[in-house]
C-alpha positions, 0 to 999 in steps of 0.5 A: 106139205111142210110146216110152213106151208100148213100154217100158211094155209091155215092162217090164210083168209082166217085172221086179220094178223099181219103174217110173213113167210117170205125170206127177207122177213124170216132173215131178220127174226133168225136170231135175238141178241144170243150166239144162236140162229134159227130159221123161223117157220114164219113171222106174226105181228098182231094187233090184239090178243085175239090176233095172238090167239088166232095164230096160236090156235093155227100153230097148235092145230098144224103142230107148229112150234110158237115163240113170243117175242118182244124187243128181241133183246134176249141174250140166251137164245130165248127168243129165236128158234125153228118156230112161228115167231110172234113179235108183240113189239110192233102193234101189242103195246099200251099202258092203261088203268094206272091207279096212282093210289094202289100203285098198279097198272095194266100193260100190254106185253109189247110195251117198251119200259121206257114208255111205261116209265114215262106214264108213271113219272108224272105221278111220282111212280115208276116200275122198279126193274130196270135192265140196261135195254130199258129203252128198247126191251118190252114188258112181255120179255121182261116177264119171260126172263124175270129181268132185273136191272140195276135197282133190283137190290132195292126194288126187286125183280120182275116177279116181285112187282107182277100182280097178276098176268093174263095168259093164253095156253097152246090149246086156246084157253085164256086164264087170269092168274095171280095169288090164289087162296087155298079155297080159290085153288079148290074152286078153280080145280072143280072147273071143267076144261083146260083151266080146272085140269091146270089148277088140279094138276098144279095142286097135286104137283105141290102137295106131292113135293112140299118138301122138295120145293121148300128145300130146293129153291133158296130165298136168294133172290137172283136164282133165276135158272129153271122154273120158280115153282116155290111161288106155289107153295101155300106160304107164298100165296099159290101165286101162279103169276110169279111162278110163270115169270121167268118161264121164258114163253114155254108154258104160256103166252102173256096177253096183259100184265097188272104190275105194281109200281113203286114211288120214285125217290125224292133225292138221289146221289151216286157214290163211286167207289174205286177198288184195285180190281174186280175181286177187291170190289166183290170182296166188299159187297157184303159190307155195303148192303147193310147200308141199304143202297138202291144200287151196287153196280160194278164196271172194271178198267177193261170196260172203261178202255173201250170207251172214247177218250174223255169218258169216266172223268168222274171216276176216282183212281182204281181198276174197278168201281162200284156204283152205289146210289143212295136216296134221301128225303132231301139231298143233304141226307143221301149225301151223308149216307153216301159219304158215310159208306165211303168212310166205313170202306176208306181201308179198302178203297182206292178213292171215292167220289159222291156225284150230286149233279144229275148229268154226271150221274147219267154220264156214269150210268151210260157207261154201265148201260153200254156194257153189253155192246161195248164188251163184245169187242175187246180193246185189241179188237178181238170178238167176245160173246155171250154164253156165260154172261149171267151167272150169279151167286150169293153176294157173300160168295161173290169174291170167292167165285170171281176168283175161281172163274178168273182161274178157270178163264186163265186155264182156258186162255180166255179174257172178259170184261167184268161188270154187272149187279154186284150187289146181288152177286150177279156178274155179266161178262163177254168172253173171247170164245172162238166160236168160228172153229171146231176146236174152238167150239168144242172148248167152248162147251168145256169151259161152259160145263166147268163153269156151271160146275163152278157156280153150282159149288158156290150155291149160285145160279146159271142165270141171274136175269137173262134166262137160260135159254139155248145157252144154258138149259142144257147145263141145269142138271149140274145145278138141280137133281133129277127130282128137280128137273122132273118137276119142271118137265111136269110143270111145262107139261101142265100148261103145254102138254103138246110142247109147242111153246118155245121147245128146246128151252128149260125142258128137253133142251137143244145142245149149248154148242148147236145152231151157233150164229157166228160164222166166217164169210165165204172166201168167194165173198171176201175176196171180192169186197171193195172197202178195206175194213180197217178196224175189222182186219180187213173183213167184211164178214168180221164187220158184220159180226159187230151187230150182236143184237142188243138193239139200241137202234130200236130206241125211238125215245132218246137222244142220238141219230140212230136209227132215222128210218126205223123211228119212222116206219118201226119195222124191224128190217129198217133198223140197223140191227135187222139190215145187219141181220139180212146182210149176215144172212146173205153171207150165210146163204141159207135163208137169203140164197141169192148172195149180192143179188138179194132183193130182200137186202137191197130193199131193206137197204134202200131206206137207210139214209147212210146217216152214219148214226149207228157208227157213233150211237151203236155201242159196237160201231156198226157202220151200216152206211159203209155196208150199204155202199159195199152192198150196192157196189156188189149188187149193181156191179155191171148192171143198169143202176137206178136213175138216182145213181146216175143223176145224184151219184155224178152230181159233181160232174153236173154242177161243174157243167152247170157252171158253164151257164147257170143263169140259163139253166135256172131259167130252164129249170123254173119251167115246170114241164122241164123240171118234171122231165128232168126229175123223171129222167133223173129219179129225183122225188117229184115233190122236191124243188130243184136246187138253183145253181150259184151264178158264180162258183166260189173257186171261180170268184176266188181264183186268186186263192189258187196256189200252185204247190211249188210256190206255196209259202212256208206257213206251217200249221197256219197254212189252210187248204179251203176245201171247195166241196161241190155243194158249197162251191156250186150251190151256196158259195156264200158259205165258202166266202164267209169261211175264207174271210173268217179264217184269214181274220184268224191268222190263217194263210188260206189257198185253194188247191191248183186243180179241181178236186172231189171227195167222191162223196156221192159215188161212195153213198151210191155204191159206185166204189170203183169210181170214188176210188179213182176220184179219191186217188186223184184228189190225194195226188193233187193235195199231197204237195200241200200236205207235205208243206204242212198245210192242213185242210179245212172242210165246211160240208160235214160229209165231205169232212167225215169222209176224209177223216173216216171213209178214206181208210176204207177206200184207200187202206194202207195209202200213207198220203190218205192217211196224212189227209185224214190226220190233217183234215180239220173242221172250220170250227176246229181251226177257229177254236184253235186260233182264237179269233176276236169276234163281236158280240151278236147277243143272240139265240140260236138252234143248231142242227147238227149234221148226222156225220158231224155227230157220227165222226167229227163232234160238235164241241169246237162249234158250240164254243165258237158260237159261245165266243160270238155271243150266240146262246145255242141250244141244239136239236136232240141229234135228230136227223133232217131226213134229207141225208144227201141224195136219200131225200131227193130220190124218188119214193123216199119224200115221205120217209124223208119229211117224217124224219124231219118231223121226228124232232127237227121240224117240231123244234124249229116251230117252237123257236121264236122268229128272231132266233137264228137256225145254224147248220153246216150241212147242205142237206140240213139247210136244204130240208129246213128251207123246203119244209119251213119259211126259216133260213138256216146259216152255216157256222161261217156265216155267223161268225162273219157277222160277228167279225163285222160287229 
């Protein structure tokens, strides 16, 4: 019997905890945000501390290791292993007992940091540590790693802000631990059972090693590697809670935490200091710290080069920058402090700016916070990895350490961006290790060993906040003497004598070059892929390696589109990261063993809306919509597809056929029995109303706009091919009528293609890529003469326009005409913005719903300017997905999720606006969802501007 079978049988019928041992669930939890992967024994999702205890007891009895994790954003391999994985983030959450006067709060371990901050903020309080993953990291994970974040220079590490912990030992013992007086230590040491033994043995460990504990762990705050045994010293209050912070789940399981909160600053400003390079910035840190800033964070020019054009406009000249935040009793005091520091450093900086505007400050902080994801792909497309991403040295040694590290990198031929917590000597990096070849992995080991020696020589720490995990535990002997390592082993054994809690980390470590996650896709898989992956050297496997697990797709509170289905279900497999892991495990073939035929991957992708939110919102541009199309193409090759793939995948053909007798068809579809039959045959959700076909398609009504290529007048850039997308042409032709009128008024020469055309979107979204490619080749051929004549293509439907500007390169890679079409396709708003058409003043308020593909690929700035030019005072829904998403919301089995997506942000926003407020949305899907779920009718931008044209 395997360990998996044993613990499954032990748990069967004995716990209410949700547990899973299937391949699909295990595949989702094979890794965290590190370089490592392991097939877990199983996954548990407890709803209470009692359920955690039941699972741990079963594992203890059967000898199965246990790993407890939160958001899974650990970078060192601390939260993955061949163990039973207990995920606290799904259910074991909650903030309670907040005491504003005492500034304390009790928090469950799976609580996301931003959720805690939201509860504390109305009291003028916050939790001090704030890692860049604050929107999805959990309090339990922060305790496990001793997380710090950007404000730790002022507000300390997690250990500095923990008051007490409720913990569970592997044998089922529960204890509440914190600062303990000598008399209380003696009292607890006299208790029977495990708790008494723990305190007796801890008391002995301390009394026998006072000198070593006082000298081996200096008080420098970012020395996080190893166990924090100095907190057990009598002068430090024998604080067992603080000693367990940073133990990476190897000693106890945290069931509850009491935390200390800090007062929020009244006023803040951000001094942005420019330097010639990162070394110059590091050299300046000791001169900055006496000014008592709230932050001293740094980024370099290489990180900036990874951002879209236009980001970082508020940065002064330089090759590296420090973000130094100051507070004050009033804005003037904070500003004076910032300017005083800038003046003091004037001789070494390349310029400075002091930002008082909160939006400008947030924009720069986003650059810093996205570093962990952005840095995994260099500007030239090379892959970069963690491993040596968290070393720290005393701040006064930072410049010397960075010089030495850059010399070492040069000898190894490695490159990296440099960013991080300069004020505490902790630098984050992603180096372009070759983790795909034997020689590269061997070189990786040598570099790691030499870098560890370098940081030890500077009195530093292998980890400054991420923990040691599998990445660095093996290197601890290069930092600590044998006596110190012996104390670590002894400390763990006091709590976990059987070694079942996160084995292979800190004590008896796994090799740092074993169990590596990066892998190439096998040639038999790469050779059959249908899409081009131009940003990934044509490799599907390389595209999948974009997901490194930073988990921004698990953010359920911030702005952006990603990831609508996860925001509804909160299941890891429905996050972008979860789906990417399933695909990666399919490529690896160890957990998911049936390749393209995998039912586990198919089921996880079934609820992917193909919204492309991840393409823009994920810091490494994961494009799950594209991967879904590829998978569905391969999965259903030479097989019967779901009915919806035929009804909605082939929708352009059915719409064209409907134009023969639209009134008759509409009359038939209004009969409930026929409508039910059509929905059942077509795989359409019974809750959906079938759309009505237009009496006359736009292309028929305005046949006068059809222009033969040979008769095109020479209009240069003023010549416009109005794209007659199937949705607007056959269902809402008034949108095209309005666009033609406004574009003509703007001075454009508007024509229609002489022949019927289609972008192939519906075939792409259902993974019918051979057909999509055939359709697009014909479309490109039809449009070529227009493009050669200098005409541009005007797109009204965002999904079609985005396909030309984005996915066309996947479908027709290397095709020069396709590339020309991509570059010469513009949105309606962009053309109006460029022409500056005179419009009347509508003097009206509007709420705009941005189509997901518009958000991801096209942008909305031109639309906002066009609305403003028409006297429309616009506000925009906070990037929430409408939930219909083309065919998704119409497919049988998707209705509830589709509506829940709309309820996330769109529908509540619509309920809050007055009846006279316009609702504007360019997406047919968005307008359809709004009409089906509310009594509002949304307008396309072209329809709004036509009103203004006639004002």
